[in-house]
C-alpha positions in Angstrom: 137.1 102.3 178.7 134.5 104.8 177.6 131.4 103.2 176.1 130.5 104.1 172.4 127.4 106.2 172.3 126.0 104.0 169.5 125.5 101.3 172.1 123.0 103.5 174.0 120.8 104.3 171.0 117.8 101.9 170.8 116.8 100.6 167.3 113.4 102.3 167.4 115.0 105.7 168.1 117.5 105.3 165.3 114.9 104.2 162.8 112.5 106.9 163.9 115.1 109.6 163.7 116.3 108.6 160.2 112.8 108.5 158.9 111.7 111.7 160.5 110.4 114.4 158.1 113.1 116.8 159.4 115.8 114.3 158.7 114.7 112.3 155.7 117.8 110.2 155.3 116.5 106.6 155.5 114.9 106.6 152.1 117.9 108.3 150.4 120.4 105.8 151.9 118.2 102.9 150.9 118.1 104.2 147.4 121.9 104.6 147.2 122.4 101.0 148.4 119.9 99.8 145.8 121.6 101.8 143.1 125.1 100.5 143.8 123.9 96.9 144.0 122.3 97.3 140.6 125.3 98.9 139.1 128.1 96.7 140.4 126.2 93.4 140.9 128.5 92.0 143.5 128.8 88.3 144.4 130.4 89.3 147.7 128.9 92.4 149.3 129.8 94.1 152.7 128.1 96.9 154.4 129.7 98.6 157.4 127.3 100.4 159.8 124.3 98.3 158.5 122.1 99.6 161.4 118.8 97.6 161.3 119.3 96.7 157.7 118.1 99.7 155.7 118.9 99.0 152.0 119.4 95.2 152.4 115.9 94.8 150.9 117.6 95.4 147.5 119.9 92.4 147.7 119.1 89.8 145.0 120.4 86.4 146.0 120.7 85.2 142.4 123.5 87.8 142.0 124.8 88.4 145.5 125.7 85.1 147.3 127.5 86.5 150.4 126.4 89.5 152.4 128.4 90.7 155.3 126.3 93.0 157.5 128.5 94.7 160.2 127.6 97.0 163.1 128.8 97.8 166.5 125.3 97.7 168.0 124.2 94.1 168.9 120.5 95.1 169.0 120.7 96.3 165.4 122.4 93.1 164.3 119.8 91.0 166.0 117.1 92.8 164.0 119.0 92.3 160.7 119.5 88.6 161.5 115.7 88.2 162.1 114.4 90.5 159.4 116.6 89.2 156.6 116.7 85.5 157.6 115.5 84.5 154.2 118.6 85.9 152.6 121.1 83.1 151.8 124.7 83.8 152.6 123.9 86.5 155.2 126.7 86.9 157.7 125.8 89.2 160.6 128.8 90.6 162.4 129.0 92.6 165.6 132.3 94.6 165.3 134.0 97.8 166.3 136.0 98.9 163.3 138.2 101.1 165.5 139.3 98.1 167.6 138.9 95.0 165.4 139.9 93.6 162.0 137.3 92.6 159.4 137.1 88.8 159.3 136.5 88.3 155.6 138.2 88.8 152.2 137.4 88.8 148.4 134.8 91.6 148.6 133.4 92.9 145.2 131.5 95.9 146.8 132.0 97.4 150.2 129.5 100.1 151.3 129.9 102.5 154.3 127.3 105.2 154.6 127.6 107.9 157.3 130.2 105.8 159.1 133.4 107.6 158.7 132.1 110.6 160.7 132.2 108.3 163.8 135.4 106.3 163.4 139.1 106.7 162.9 139.1 107.3 159.2 142.5 106.1 158.0 142.5 102.8 159.9 138.9 102.1 158.7 139.9 102.8 155.1 142.9 100.5 155.4 140.7 97.7 156.8 138.0 98.1 154.2 140.5 98.3 151.4 142.2 95.2 152.6 139.1 93.1 152.1 138.6 94.1 148.5 139.4 92.1 145.4 141.5 93.7 142.7 139.0 96.0 140.9 136.7 95.8 143.9 134.6 98.9 144.7 134.4 100.9 147.9 131.3 103.1 148.2 131.2 105.7 151.0 128.6 108.4 151.9 129.8 111.4 153.9 127.7 114.3 155.2 128.4 118.0 155.1 126.6 120.3 157.4 126.2 124.0 156.6 125.5 125.9 159.7 123.6 123.0 161.2 124.5 120.3 163.8 125.6 117.0 162.4 122.7 115.2 164.2 119.4 117.1 163.5 117.2 117.6 166.6 114.1 115.4 166.7 112.0 113.9 169.4 114.5 111.0 169.5 116.9 112.7 171.8 119.1 109.6 172.4 120.8 110.4 169.1 122.2 113.7 170.4 124.8 111.7 172.2 126.5 111.2 168.8 127.4 114.9 168.7 130.1 114.0 171.3 132.0 111.8 168.8 131.1 113.0 165.3 133.6 114.9 163.1 133.6 116.3 159.7 135.2 114.3 156.9 137.2 116.2 154.4 136.7 114.9 150.9 140.3 115.8 149.7 141.8 114.1 152.7 139.7 111.1 152.1 140.8 110.8 148.5 144.4 111.1 149.6 144.0 108.3 152.1 142.2 106.1 149.7 145.0 106.6 147.2 147.6 105.6 149.8 145.7 102.3 150.2 145.6 101.5 146.5 142.1 102.9 145.7 141.5 105.3 142.9 138.6 107.8 142.7 135.9 106.8 140.2 133.4 109.6 140.9 131.7 111.7 143.5 128.1 112.8 143.4 126.6 115.5 145.6 123.0 115.5 146.8 121.1 118.0 149.0 119.1 116.1 151.7 117.6 119.0 153.6 118.5 122.6 153.8 122.0 122.8 155.3 122.8 119.2 154.8 124.5 117.5 151.8 125.5 113.9 151.1 128.5 113.1 149.0 128.5 109.6 147.6 132.1 108.7 146.6 133.1 105.6 144.7 136.7 104.2 144.7 138.1 101.2 142.9 140.9 99.0 144.2 144.0 98.8 141.9 
């Protein structure tokens, strides 16, 4: 079985790349996580592709009692477990969404930023939708590249491996699939990150 490239990317490379001036995504993704936590104030919150925990600093335990941090990379999860040990109700889960089911239910807010580009989209949506409460929220961030590679070149060359598995996510197809799993579109916001790269932050709600 072919190894997932994410397993070969050290935590320091990932963090360095995402914070690099030519990429500039770490701060934006953290802000998005903070914004949705403030808006929806979930008691049960799940984040798929949590990496080393960017954005979890916005969790407020007086509101959010259970936090499910999920990633395929064990080294990332180890950092989350140590860095955010003071968070009560933190559940750190090593999981491959393409091969495994999510081991929890009753989620108020599920967030997946820059994940769908690397996984089988429809099964992932089914699995995430299946964990949501009625009226629960699914928040996804997808990236559009305009005449640029998906993974911007930086000195952290290990991330170029991801170009072998990444794919574009079509927003209309995503909306159709979400609808088929009982989730309606609430809104989509577009933001330019760097020249040639856009984020689309899409919010769905479970019927």
